[in-house]
N, C-alpha and C positions, 0 to 999 in steps of 0.2 A: 504493500500500500504506500508506504512512505517512499519507496524507491520510485514508484510511478510518478508521484508528485514531484520528487526531486528532478527526475529526468525531464518531465514536462516543463518544470519551472526554470531550471538552469540549462539542461541539455547535456552536452558532452562534459562541460566543466563540472556540473552537478554530479555526474556519474563518477568522475575521478575523485571528487570530494567525498562522496559517500563511500567509495572503496577505501580511501585513506582512513576515514572515520571508523569503518568496520575493523580495519587492521589495527 
């Protein structure tokens, strides 16, 4: 759920940020 919102809101940058946050 949060991943979808992040990808839709930020895009590629959001995806990288989420990945870094998870790690």
